C-alpha positions in Angstrom: 0.0 0.0 0.0 1.4 3.4 -1.0 2.3 5.7 1.8 0.4 9.0 2.0 2.5 11.9 0.9 2.8 14.9 3.2 1.9 18.2 1.6 4.5 20.9 1.2 2.8 24.4 1.3 4.7 27.5 0.2 3.5 30.7 1.8 4.9 34.0 0.3 4.2 36.7 2.9 4.3 34.2 5.7 5.0 37.0 8.3 1.8 38.9 7.2 -1.7 38.7 8.8 -3.0 35.7 6.8 0.4 34.1 6.5 1.3 33.8 10.1 -2.1 32.7 11.2 -2.1 30.0 8.4 1.4 28.9 9.3 0.4 28.3 12.9 -2.7 26.4 12.0 -0.8 24.1 9.7 2.0 23.4 12.2 -0.5 22.9 15.0 -3.1 20.7 13.3 -1.4 18.8 10.4 1.7 17.0 9.4 2.3 19.3 6.4 5.5 21.0 5.7 5.7 24.8 5.1 8.2 26.8 3.2 7.9 30.5 4.1 9.2 33.6 2.4 9.0 37.2 3.7 11.0 40.4 4.1 10.5 40.2 7.9 10.0 37.5 10.6 8.7 39.4 13.6 5.4 37.4 13.9 6.9 33.9 13.1 10.0 33.9 15.4 8.5 31.3 17.7 7.9 28.9 14.8 11.4 29.0 13.4 12.5 26.1 15.5 9.8 23.8 14.0 11.4 21.1 11.8 8.5 21.2 9.4 9.0 25.0 8.7 11.7 26.3 6.4 12.0 30.1 6.2 13.7 32.3 3.6 14.1 36.0 4.3 14.1 38.1 1.1 12.5 40.7 -1.1 9.7 39.5 -3.4 10.7 42.0 -6.0 14.3 40.9 -6.2 15.0 37.3 -5.1 13.5 35.5 -8.1 16.0 32.6 -7.9 14.9 31.9 -4.3 11.3 32.3 -5.3 11.7 29.7 -8.1 13.4 27.3 -5.7 10.5 27.5 -3.3 7.8 27.0 -5.9 9.6 24.0 -7.3 9.8 22.4 -3.9 6.2 22.9 -3.0 2.9 21.2 -3.9 0.7 24.1 -3.1 1.6 27.8 -3.4 -0.1 30.8 -1.7 1.3 34.2 -2.8 -0.1 36.2 0.2 2.3 39.2 0.1 0.6 42.4 -0.8 -0.4 45.9 0.3 -4.0 46.3 1.5 -4.3 49.7 3.3 -6.5 52.3 1.6 -4.1 55.2 2.7 -1.3 53.6 0.6 -3.6 53.4 -2.4 -3.8 57.2 -2.2 -0.3 58.2 -1.4 1.8 55.5 -3.2 -0.5 53.8 -5.8 2.5 52.7 -7.9 3.9 50.7 -4.9 0.5 49.0 -4.7 0.7 47.9 -8.3 4.3 46.9 -8.1 3.8 44.6 -5.1 0.3 43.3 -5.6 0.5 42.6 -9.3 4.1 42.8 -10.7 5.9 41.1 -7.8 3.3 38.2 -7.7 3.1 37.6 -11.5 6.3 35.6 -11.6 5.0 33.3 -9.0 1.8 32.7 -11.0 3.9 31.9 -14.1 6.2 29.6 -12.1 3.2 27.7 -10.8 2.0 27.2 -14.4 5.5 26.2 -15.5 6.0 23.6 -12.7 2.4 22.4 -12.4 1.8 23.6 -8.9 -1.5 24.2 -7.2 -1.9 28.0 -6.9 -4.2 29.6 -4.2 -4.5 33.3 -5.0 -5.8 35.9 -2.5 -8.1 38.2 -4.5 -10.1 40.8 -2.6 -13.7 41.8 -1.9 -12.6 45.2 -3.4 -12.8 43.7 -7.0 -16.5 44.1 -6.8 -16.0 47.8 -6.2 -19.3 49.7 -6.5 -21.2 46.8 -7.9 -25.0 47.5 -7.8 -25.7 44.0 -6.4 -26.9 43.7 -2.8 -24.9 40.5 -2.4 -21.6 40.1 -4.3 -21.6 36.8 -6.3 -18.3 35.7 -7.8 -20.0 34.2 -10.9 -22.6 36.9 -11.7 -21.8 40.3 -10.0 -20.4 43.0 -12.2 -17.1 44.5 -11.1 -17.5 48.3 -11.1 -14.8 50.8 -10.2 -14.5 54.6 -10.4 -12.8 56.9 -12.9 -9.0 56.8 -13.4 -8.3 59.8 -11.3 -9.7 58.0 -8.3 -6.4 56.3 -7.4 -8.2 54.4 -4.5 -9.1 51.8 -7.2 -5.6 50.8 -8.1 -5.7 48.0 -5.6 -9.0 46.6 -6.8 -8.0 46.7 -10.4 -4.5 45.2 -9.8 -6.2 42.3 -8.0 -8.8 41.9 -10.7 -6.2 41.9 -13.4 -4.4 39.1 -11.6 -7.7 37.2 -11.2 -8.2 37.3 -15.0 -4.6 36.3 -15.7 -4.9 33.3 -13.4 -8.2 32.3 -15.0 -6.6 32.5 -18.4 -3.7 30.4 -17.3 -6.2 27.8 -16.0 -8.2 27.8 -19.2 -5.4 27.9 -21.7 -2.3 26.6 -19.8 -3.9 24.0 -17.5 -2.9 25.8 -14.3 -4.5 24.3 -11.2 -5.8 27.2 -9.2 -8.3 28.5 -6.6 -9.1 32.2 -6.1 -10.4 33.4 -2.8 -11.8 36.8 -1.9 -11.5 37.9 1.7 -14.3 40.1 3.1 -12.9 42.2 5.9 -10.9 39.6 7.8 -10.1 40.7 11.3 -8.1 39.6 14.3 -4.8 40.2 16.0 -1.9 41.1 13.7 -4.1 42.5 10.9 -1.7 45.4 10.8 0.9 46.9 13.1 -1.1 48.3 16.1 1.8 50.6 17.0 1.9 52.3 13.7 0.8 55.9 14.0 -0.8 58.1 11.3 -4.2 58.3 9.7 -5.1 55.3 7.6 -1.9 53.5 8.4 -3.8 50.3 9.3 -7.1 48.8 8.5 -10.0 49.9 10.5 -10.2 47.6 13.6 -6.4 47.7 14.1 -6.5 51.5 13.5 -9.2 51.9 16.2 -7.5 49.7 18.8 -4.2 51.5 18.2 -6.1 54.8 18.6 -7.4 53.7 21.9 -4.0 52.6 23.2 -2.6 56.1 22.3 -5.6 57.9 23.7 -6.5 59.2 20.2 -10.0 59.9 18.9 -11.7 57.4 16.6 -12.2 59.0 13.2 -15.3 58.0 11.2 -15.0 58.8 7.5 -18.3 60.2 6.3 -20.0 59.4 9.7 -19.0 55.7 9.5 -22.0 54.8 7.5 -20.2 52.4 5.2 -21.0 48.8 6.1 -18.7 45.8 6.0 -19.1 42.0 6.6 -16.5 41.4 9.3 -15.0 37.9 9.4 -12.9 36.6 12.3 -9.5 35.2 11.3 -10.1 31.8 12.8 -13.1 31.3 10.5 -11.1 32.5 7.6 -8.2 30.1 8.3 -10.8 27.2 8.6 -11.9 28.0 5.0 -8.3 28.3 3.7 -7.3 24.9 5.2 -10.2 23.3 3.4 -9.0 24.9 0.1 -5.5 23.6 0.7 -6.8 20.2 1.5 -8.9 20.3 -1.6 -10.7 17.0 -1.2 -11.3 15.3 -4.5 -10.1 18.4 -6.3 -13.3 20.2 -5.5 -11.7 23.7 -5.3 -9.9 23.6 -8.7 -10.9 26.4 -11.0 -13.3 28.0 -8.4 -13.6 31.5 -7.0 -14.8 31.6 -3.3 -15.9 34.6 -1.2 -14.7 34.0 2.3 -16.7 36.3 4.6 -19.5 36.4 7.1 -22.6 38.0 5.7 -24.2 37.7 9.2 -21.6 40.1 10.6 -22.6 43.0 8.3 -22.2 46.2 10.4 -21.3 49.8 9.8 -18.0 51.3 10.8 -19.9 53.5 13.3 -21.3 50.3 14.9 -17.7 49.0 15.1 -16.5 52.1 16.8 -19.4 52.0 19.3 -18.6 48.4 20.1 -14.9 49.2 20.7 -15.7 52.1 23.0 -18.3 49.9 24.9 -15.9 46.9 25.3 -12.6 48.7 25.9 -13.2 49.3 29.7 -13.3 45.5 30.1 -9.6 45.0 29.1 -6.4 46.1 30.8 -4.1 48.3 28.6 -7.3 49.7 27.0 -9.6 50.5 30.0 -7.9 53.7 31.2 -7.0 55.0 27.8 -10.6 54.8 26.5 -11.6 57.6 28.9 -9.7 60.1 26.7 -11.2 58.9 23.4 -14.1 60.4 21.5 -15.7 59.3 18.2 -15.4 62.1 15.7 -16.4 62.3 12.0 -14.6 63.7 9.0 -15.4 63.7 5.3 -13.5 61.3 3.0 -11.8 64.3 1.4 -10.7 65.7 4.8 -9.3 62.3 5.9 -7.8 60.8 2.7 -7.6 63.8 0.3 -8.5 63.8 -3.4 -8.9 60.5 -5.2 -10.7 58.6 -2.6 -14.0 56.8 -3.2 -15.6 54.1 -1.2 -18.2 51.3 -1.3 -21.4 51.7 0.8 -21.8 48.0 1.6 -20.1 44.7 1.0 -22.0 41.5 1.5 -20.5 38.2 0.3 -22.4 35.4 -1.5 -21.0 32.3 0.2 -23.3 29.5 -0.8 -20.7 27.9 -3.1 -18.1 28.2 -0.4 -20.3 26.6 2.1 -21.4 23.8 -0.2 -18.0 22.9 -1.7 -15.9 23.3 1.4 -18.3 22.2 4.1 -17.5 25.4 5.9 -19.5 28.1 7.6 -18.4 31.2 9.6 -19.1 30.8 13.3 -17.8 33.9 15.2 -20.4 36.6 15.6 -19.6 40.4 15.7 -19.4 41.0 19.5 -17.4 37.8 20.0 -15.0 38.8 17.2 -14.3 42.1 19.0 -13.8 40.4 22.4 -11.5 37.8 20.9 -9.4 40.6 19.3 -9.1 42.6 22.5 -8.2 39.4 24.5 -5.6 38.4 22.0 -3.9 41.8 22.2 -4.0 41.8 26.0 -2.4 38.3 26.0 0.3 39.6 23.6 1.1 42.6 25.8 1.0 40.4 28.9 3.5 38.0 27.3 5.8 40.9 26.5 5.7 42.0 30.2 5.6 38.4 31.4 2.4 38.9 33.3 0.8 35.6 34.3 -2.6 34.9 33.0 -5.2 34.3 35.7 -7.1 31.0 35.4 -10.6 31.6 34.1 -10.1 35.3 33.5 -8.5 34.9 30.0 -7.0 38.3 29.6 -9.8 40.4 31.0 -9.2 43.2 33.4 
């Protein structure tokens, strides 16, 4: 009887938000091997000793020989490195294009060349200002604003790669799956210590604001709605895609999001203000914080445009992958607070009280 082969998964951007959570899940729950590549290793230092994890430190835009070596050694490849902060779309749109599209294109081509299974992170932003109430990967139009609205360079760079990958699958027999994250949240989404407007995505931005005693800024009164999805649910879905039972995920596009957690940015800010007093490190600082509103032009400057609502169609994701999101909106926020408190405690070596789990 033939012995079952262990998967080897290559994760480019392994030190990023999705990358380090996925790495930990693979190492904790499977016998798979992981080859990681990133420009930094701050989030994965504790995993470097694991014999099933090999890490290469390098620059995605320069180290093509190392990148090719990694792709050749892997069965499954996830190019997760990218820029996904709206402020960067505004102030450095060329960097967004260079990283999100140009730097990842060689990986796509190498996967086609060496017959590797490619799992590509698209984005909910490809739907743009689609008129549909629920965004369906098979039927919803992808609508973006005029060229001078540079906010859309991220969306269009990702959409172009989606189309390139689809063409490789159709005409060059590339085995692929495309997944579209809908506002994934959790610890490590961005650097919580990074200062400056728009320097992080919204939940990390707000928590960092609280820690620094800064006001929470709502753009256009925070009326935009998002379908927030907790990272554990997201990694559950990704693990199913990597496992790919009976090849079910080949040639598919999956939205990975929680349509039941559809809330406004104002509601998110209100929840953070309400829950912050329950958590040390945050409870005293929140007393200094107010919720204020600015127009998009005041906050981001010219060239910004936003989407009023994003709700994912997930029926094919649920049916194919036997997956469903489980973490509701209030629990998501509590879990994120608790994870940061635990992180800060570990940095200070504060013992965790039994049963209290990082609460005040």
